[in-house]
RODOPA-826871 format. One line per field, with one value per residue (C-alpha): residue number from 1; x, y, z. Coordinates in nm, 4 decimals. Example, Ala and Ser with C-alpha at 12.3 -4.5 7.8 and 13.67 -1.06 7.14 Angstrom:
pos <- 1	2
X <- 1.2300	1.3670
Y <- -0.4500	-0.1060
Z <- 0.7800	0.7140
//
This chain:
pos <- 1	2	3	4	5	6	7	8	9	10	11	12	13	14	15	16	17	18	19	20	21	22	23	24	25	26	27	28	29	30	31	32	33	34	35	36	37	38	39	40	41	42	43	44	45	46	47	48	49	50	51	52	53	54	55	56	57	58	59	60	61	62	63	64	65	66	67	68	69	70	71	72	73	74	75	76	77	78	79	80	81	82	83	84	85	86	87	88	89	90	91	92	93	94	95	96	97	98	99	100	101	102	103	104	105	106	107	108	109	110	111	112	113	114	115	116	117	118	119	120	121	122	123	124	125	126	127	128	129	130	131	132	133	134	135	136	137	138	139	140	141	142	143	144	145	146	147	148	149	150	151	152	153	154	155	156	157	158	159	160	161	162	163	164	165	166	167	168	169	170	171	172	173	174	175	176	177	178	179	180	181	182	183	184	185	186	187	188	189	190	191	192	193	194	195	196	197	198	199	200	201	202	203	204	205	206	207	208	209	210	211	212	213	214	215	216	217	218	219	220	221	222	223	224	225	226	227	228	229	230	231	232	233	234	235	236	237	238	239	240	241	242	243	244	245	246	247	248	249	250	251	252	253	254	255	256	257	258	259	260	261	262	263	264	265	266	267	268	269	270	271	272	273	274	275	276	277	278	279	280	281	282	283	284	285	286	287	288	289	290	291	292	293	294	295	296	297	298	299	300	301	302	303	304	305	306	307	308	309	310	311	312	313	314	315	316	317	318	319	320	321	322	323	324	325	326	327	328	329	330	331	332	333	334	335	336	337	338	339	340	341	342	343	344	345	346	347	348	349	350	351	352	353	354	355	356	357	358	359	360	361	362	363	364	365	366	367	368	369	370	371	372	373	374	375	376	377	378	379	380	381
X <- 0.0647	0.4365	0.4170	0.1315	0.3279	0.6385	0.4350	0.2777	0.6112	0.7704	0.4874	0.5209	0.8970	0.8488	0.5973	0.7788	1.0957	0.9158	0.7056	0.8071	0.9294	1.1393	1.0329	0.6688	0.3425	0.0049	-0.3373	-0.6622	-1.0194	-0.8786	-0.7001	-1.0046	-0.9805	-1.3304	-1.2460	-0.9427	-0.9693	-0.7642	-0.8082	-0.6493	-0.3903	-0.2953	-0.1155	-0.2363	-0.0490	-0.1577	0.0102	-0.3016	-0.3052	-0.6301	-0.7127	-0.9922	-1.1517	-1.4392	-1.6431	-1.5742	-1.3030	-1.0580	-0.8388	-0.5366	-0.3728	-0.0878	-0.2883	-0.6312	-0.8801	-1.1701	-1.4248	-1.6415	-1.9264	-2.2113	-2.5551	-2.8453	-3.0380	-2.7588	-2.6335	-2.3409	-2.1828	-1.9636	-2.1527	-2.0468	-1.8688	-1.6303	-1.3317	-1.1259	-0.8949	-0.7881	-0.6042	-0.5853	-0.6368	-0.4574	-0.6992	-0.6412	-0.9684	-0.9577	-1.1054	-1.2344	-1.3345	-1.5784	-1.7544	-2.0563	-1.9417	-1.6855	-1.6644	-1.4885	-1.4141	-1.3653	-1.1682	-1.3488	-1.6982	-1.5925	-1.8453	-1.8504	-1.9849	-2.0927	-1.9590	-2.1803	-1.9797	-2.3006	-2.5964	-2.8365	-2.7173	-2.7603	-3.0235	-2.8773	-2.5553	-2.2598	-1.9263	-1.6640	-1.3651	-1.0591	-0.7689	-0.7009	-0.3841	-0.2522	-0.1503	0.1053	-0.0824	-0.3645	-0.5800	-0.6678	-0.7329	-0.9871	-1.0257	-1.3784	-1.4920	-1.1993	-1.2681	-1.0484	-1.1831	-1.0019	-1.0927	-0.9928	-0.9739	-0.9489	-1.2556	-1.4216	-1.5447	-1.4949	-1.4206	-1.4128	-1.0897	-1.0930	-1.1966	-1.5086	-1.7005	-1.5786	-1.2950	-1.0120	-0.7475	-0.4796	-0.3772	-0.0945	0.0577	0.4139	0.5934	0.5990	0.2251	-0.0885	-0.0456	-0.3061	-0.2351	-0.5058	-0.4577	-0.1028	-0.0578	0.0614	-0.0850	0.0911	-0.1055	0.0102	-0.0459	-0.1634	-0.3580	-0.4449	-0.3607	-0.2191	0.1600	0.2678	0.1615	0.4147	0.3525	0.3844	0.3629	0.5948	0.5878	0.2172	-0.0472	-0.4014	-0.5315	-0.3128	-0.5166	-0.3163	-0.4609	-0.2187	0.0757	0.3042	0.6233	0.8922	1.1256	1.3688	1.0848	1.0722	0.7228	0.5938	0.3082	0.1018	-0.0711	-0.3422	-0.4702	-0.4083	-0.5625	-0.3528	-0.0270	0.0251	0.3074	0.5156	0.7118	0.9454	1.0085	1.2122	1.0584	1.2948	1.2926	1.1942	1.0513	1.2974	1.2080	1.4388	1.2933	0.9976	0.8862	0.5815	0.4323	0.2710	-0.0312	-0.3194	-0.2045	-0.4130	-0.1734	0.1777	0.3885	0.7539	0.9420	1.2205	1.4779	1.2745	1.1838	0.8516	0.5882	0.3217	0.0180	-0.0945	-0.3187	-0.0427	0.1221	0.3791	0.5933	0.9040	1.1051	1.4500	1.6777	1.7960	1.4306	1.4578	1.1179	1.0748	0.8037	0.8292	0.7122	0.8249	1.0806	1.0649	0.7046	0.5402	0.4344	0.0774	0.0296	-0.0993	0.0427	-0.2326	-0.4295	-0.4131	-0.2433	-0.4616	-0.2424	0.0762	0.1862	0.5300	0.5710	0.8690	1.0012	1.0714	0.7622	0.5641	0.1991	0.0644	-0.3092	-0.4178	-0.7439	-0.7933	-0.5198	-0.5745	-0.2772	0.0917	0.3297	0.6936	0.9842	1.2816	1.5291	1.3711	1.6160	1.8915	1.7387	1.8130	2.1868	2.1927	2.1049	2.1892	2.3498	2.3484	1.9893	1.7076	1.4473	1.2703	1.4827	1.2775	1.5040	1.8674	2.0353	2.3742	2.3991	2.6153	2.9089	2.8913	2.7502	2.5302	2.1913	1.9505	1.5871	1.4560	1.1616	1.3647	1.4947	1.7446	2.1064	2.4236	2.7322	3.0494	3.3375	3.5985	3.4882	3.1995	2.9567	2.5974	2.5159	2.1602	2.1013	1.7265	1.4972	1.1866	1.0187
Y <- -1.1290	-1.1326	-1.5075	-1.4609	-1.1937	-1.4138	-1.7031	-1.4787	-1.3439	-1.6863	-1.8339	-1.5617	-1.6107	-1.9885	-1.9755	-1.7013	-1.9084	-2.2339	-2.0982	-2.1352	-1.7773	-1.6692	-1.3464	-1.3510	-1.4852	-1.4146	-1.4345	-1.4294	-1.5496	-1.9022	-1.8668	-1.7248	-1.3516	-1.2043	-1.0285	-0.9688	-0.5889	-0.4943	-0.1265	-0.0902	-0.2770	-0.2386	-0.4493	-0.3933	-0.4097	-0.7717	-0.8862	-0.9328	-0.7960	-0.6290	-0.6228	-0.4061	-0.4927	-0.3705	-0.6556	-0.6741	-0.6589	-0.9442	-1.0208	-1.2408	-1.4362	-1.5908	-1.9014	-1.7932	-1.5101	-1.3993	-1.2094	-0.9181	-0.8059	-0.5600	-0.6892	-0.4513	-0.6226	-0.6031	-0.2628	-0.4296	-0.5232	-0.2975	-0.0119	-0.0880	-0.3528	-0.1083	-0.0441	0.2739	0.3039	0.1116	0.2144	0.1556	0.3875	0.3998	0.1528	-0.1157	-0.0566	-0.1000	0.1875	0.1206	0.3828	0.2881	0.4631	0.4827	0.5745	0.5112	0.2015	0.1054	-0.2625	-0.3900	-0.7101	-0.7431	-0.7604	-0.8796	-0.6295	-0.3066	0.0260	0.2643	0.6111	0.8981	1.2199	1.3992	1.2559	1.4351	1.2075	0.8866	0.7427	0.8511	0.7914	0.8834	1.0356	0.8497	0.8167	0.8338	0.8382	0.7599	0.8896	0.7828	1.0958	0.9243	0.9697	0.7234	0.9734	0.9433	1.1900	1.1168	1.2731	1.2784	1.4921	1.7370	1.7819	1.6700	1.5144	1.3793	1.0970	1.1860	0.8381	0.9496	1.1714	0.9243	1.1892	1.3023	1.6656	1.8453	2.0397	2.2070	2.2005	2.2575	2.0262	2.0602	2.2973	2.0796	2.0108	1.7452	1.6229	1.4273	1.3737	1.3387	1.3963	1.7716	1.8071	1.7804	1.9301	2.0693	2.1952	2.4249	2.6156	2.7570	2.7484	2.4704	2.4878	2.3184	2.2326	2.1088	1.7355	1.7876	2.1142	2.1229	2.4941	2.6491	2.6689	2.8086	2.8838	2.7942	2.9865	2.7785	3.0746	3.0203	2.6461	2.5796	2.7952	2.8196	2.5983	2.3032	1.9925	1.8244	1.4792	1.3784	1.4968	1.2468	1.2828	1.0235	0.8843	1.1728	1.4204	1.5435	1.6261	1.4636	1.6395	1.4709	1.7168	1.5509	1.8517	1.6341	1.3112	1.0503	1.2466	1.3466	1.5815	1.5034	1.7636	1.6818	1.9702	2.0338	2.2488	2.4593	2.8356	2.8411	2.5906	2.4404	2.2097	1.9057	1.7368	1.7443	1.4819	1.3494	1.0010	0.8184	0.6798	0.7701	0.7299	0.5582	0.5544	0.6482	0.4792	0.4431	0.1223	0.0884	0.1964	0.5148	0.4161	0.5607	0.3079	0.4594	0.2366	0.2976	0.1787	-0.0382	-0.1723	-0.0407	0.2583	0.2765	0.5951	0.5424	0.7825	0.9419	1.0063	0.7612	0.6127	0.2554	-0.0102	-0.2993	-0.5852	-0.8380	-1.0856	-0.9251	-1.0340	-1.3778	-1.4994	-1.5520	-1.1765	-0.9887	-0.6369	-0.5023	-0.5033	-0.1900	-0.1710	0.0088	0.0338	-0.0778	-0.1081	-0.1649	-0.2922	-0.2518	-0.6027	-0.5347	-0.7042	-0.5180	-0.5826	-0.4884	-0.4695	-0.5363	-0.4502	-0.8043	-1.0239	-0.9983	-0.9119	-0.9831	-1.0222	-0.9415	-1.0086	-0.7891	-1.0264	-1.3642	-1.4420	-1.4693	-1.7970	-1.9552	-1.9050	-2.1937	-2.5380	-2.8292	-3.1307	-2.9309	-3.0124	-2.7706	-2.7608	-2.5127	-2.3641	-2.1669	-2.1061	-2.0322	-1.9736	-1.9572	-2.1013	-1.9793	-2.1952	-2.0385	-2.3544	-2.2849	-2.4592	-2.4755	-2.5904	-2.7310	-2.9356	-3.2581	-3.1974	-3.0040	-2.9543	-2.8483	-2.7138	-2.9106	-2.7096	-2.8962	-2.9150	-2.6675	-2.9161	-2.9491	-3.2638	-3.3886	-3.4289	-3.4893	-3.6196	-3.4768	-3.2409
Z <- 1.7305	1.6568	1.5995	1.3531	1.1698	1.1578	1.0237	0.7614	0.6396	0.6580	0.4518	0.1902	0.1608	0.1484	-0.1352	-0.3241	-0.3349	-0.3962	-0.6825	-1.0443	-1.0574	-0.7553	-0.5933	-0.7074	-0.5733	-0.7302	-0.5629	-0.7609	-0.7199	-0.7705	-0.4340	-0.2535	-0.3292	-0.3653	-0.6921	-0.9147	-0.9248	-0.6154	-0.5285	-0.1814	0.0285	0.3960	0.6597	1.0150	1.3458	1.4020	1.0811	0.8696	0.5157	0.4080	0.0369	-0.0960	-0.4285	-0.6422	-0.4958	-0.1259	0.1414	0.2090	0.5121	0.4392	0.7246	0.5243	0.4368	0.3169	0.2855	0.5036	0.2936	0.4071	0.1838	0.1927	0.2911	0.2337	0.5148	0.7738	0.8926	1.0713	0.7383	0.5278	0.3599	0.0014	-0.2062	-0.3769	-0.1455	-0.1931	0.1136	0.4266	0.7451	1.1227	1.4194	1.7551	1.9127	1.6511	1.4685	1.0905	0.8911	0.5415	0.2865	0.0128	-0.2737	-0.0407	0.3063	0.5796	0.8007	1.1240	1.1874	1.5436	1.6046	1.9367	1.7853	1.4384	1.3027	1.1064	1.2241	0.9503	1.0276	0.9103	0.8952	0.8004	0.9949	0.7616	0.4795	0.6764	0.4444	0.1113	-0.0803	0.1400	0.0438	-0.1573	0.0785	-0.1430	0.1053	0.4718	0.6435	0.9876	1.1804	1.4038	1.7321	1.6771	1.4905	1.1232	0.8421	0.5666	0.2234	0.0824	-0.2108	-0.1756	0.1960	0.4863	0.8069	1.1129	1.3494	1.7074	1.8562	2.2218	2.1899	1.9524	1.7131	1.3544	1.2834	0.9518	0.9064	0.5675	0.2046	0.0013	-0.2256	-0.5885	-0.4846	-0.6140	-0.3494	-0.2998	0.0463	0.2059	0.5515	0.6819	1.0131	0.9495	0.9243	0.7150	0.3687	0.1326	-0.2190	-0.3476	-0.6729	-0.6462	-0.2680	-0.0375	0.3142	0.6071	0.9244	1.2650	1.3288	1.6874	1.6910	1.3160	1.3205	1.0035	1.0377	0.7050	0.3489	0.0798	-0.2440	-0.5589	-0.7944	-1.0869	-1.0216	-1.0689	-1.2306	-1.0985	-1.3793	-1.2812	-1.2005	-0.9245	-0.8599	-0.5840	-0.3769	-0.1991	0.0038	-0.0667	0.2014	0.1457	0.2145	-0.1433	-0.2605	-0.5797	-0.7586	-1.0305	-1.2644	-1.4741	-1.6652	-1.9731	-1.8457	-2.0254	-2.0213	-1.6571	-1.5649	-1.2558	-1.0620	-0.7741	-0.5374	-0.2248	0.0475	0.2559	0.3014	-0.0645	-0.3114	-0.5600	-0.8491	-0.8599	-1.1654	-1.4021	-1.6520	-1.8338	-1.7966	-2.0893	-1.9028	-1.6763	-1.3140	-1.0466	-0.7514	-0.6351	-0.3653	-0.2674	-0.1851	0.0743	-0.1864	-0.2439	-0.5979	-0.7107	-0.8191	-1.0453	-1.0971	-1.4523	-1.7317	-1.8817	-1.5694	-1.3237	-1.4074	-1.1900	-1.1389	-0.9858	-0.7955	-1.1207	-1.2157	-1.5045	-1.5909	-1.7076	-1.7169	-1.4729	-1.6891	-1.9489	-1.8154	-1.4706	-1.4136	-1.3982	-1.7407	-1.6194	-1.5863	-1.8860	-1.8595	-2.0813	-1.7560	-1.5469	-1.2079	-0.9522	-0.6415	-0.4667	-0.1046	0.0549	0.4088	0.6408	0.5671	0.1997	0.0613	-0.2054	-0.2889	-0.6325	-0.7019	-1.0601	-1.2322	-1.3630	-1.2159	-0.8419	-0.6224	-0.6817	-0.3874	-0.4593	-0.2220	-0.3141	-0.1471	-0.2239	-0.5035	-0.2403	-0.1192	-0.4578	-0.4070	-0.1605	-0.2959	-0.0640	-0.2308	-0.5571	-0.6310	-0.6987	-0.4250	-0.2056	0.0715	0.3228	0.6214	0.7125	1.0490	1.2202	1.5713	1.8624	1.7418	1.3943	1.2391	0.9392	0.9222	0.6348	0.6219	0.2934	0.1749	0.1936	0.5472	0.7593	0.6499	0.8333	0.6595	0.7352	0.8844	0.6768	0.3140	0.3520	0.1997	0.3180	0.5156	0.5593	0.9344	0.9320	0.6609	0.8252	0.5840
//
């Protein structure tokens, strides 16, 4: 598994550096993706990257895509083409939310099991599963129609925790618990027992008419709240939760927001109608586009989601351009060019004698100790 993951990351870095625009790699239907509208992204413990679209689920192994689609005549296929959320439980099963039900994929059987949280609705349209949260102990939490459910993987059952249909609530999870914002109160629940631990009043910060579409903790455990009472001019509040609630910043965004995530530098990535909106540590908002993005991308197309893994690679799902892979450190590879010629360099290492080695398309190079020049030691590509 670790080898597969290393090969996947190595392949991504190799192609990112070797492409015409360092740091970027774009996948579309031309590369085997089932559809260009990417709605969900997740990398599992085996190193595979799962990409949900509006027309099927894709598993990426670093080289190509395996497609999974709904078949009305086969109940062991995924329950719907439109993918909304992806995650993994403690047993390594992949859970996939769709606009028509919840699915569990087993690597062992290579099949899907359709999970019916309400057996009475087995033969009719199921819930739209909007979010899936890992709970840190192998269990998962699901959000469907403003209600929260948990998958207890040891007991192999789904349990409804809280919420009512059409009673607008926003949910998130961090190490301190499961959080639910309803009207002007923030409820905190224990991750293990699911018992209510505390109610944090948001009076004076939010009124009861606020339409909070999402709440997300950043890496510094500050809570970001997106209020979409005015649909195309969402308000964002950033709050700190201690003995009392304090507002750190508040600003308005110019676009409808589809998703919010945080990269390793704790920058906020808002997926919006006109591309990516980035908010840095000073809460300055700017568009990530223009010269920073590959010329093939038309930023008039909406961005639907983003995902950041622990290696510093970010995945961006577009509405019409497939998925963009961005390596935050890939540009560093361009600083080393053996024999002063431009070519793809995909590996660098220092041996036990402090000799520097470099792997490129044209062969393997070693840096001389005297004049520090690169010497070609093998022409094998």
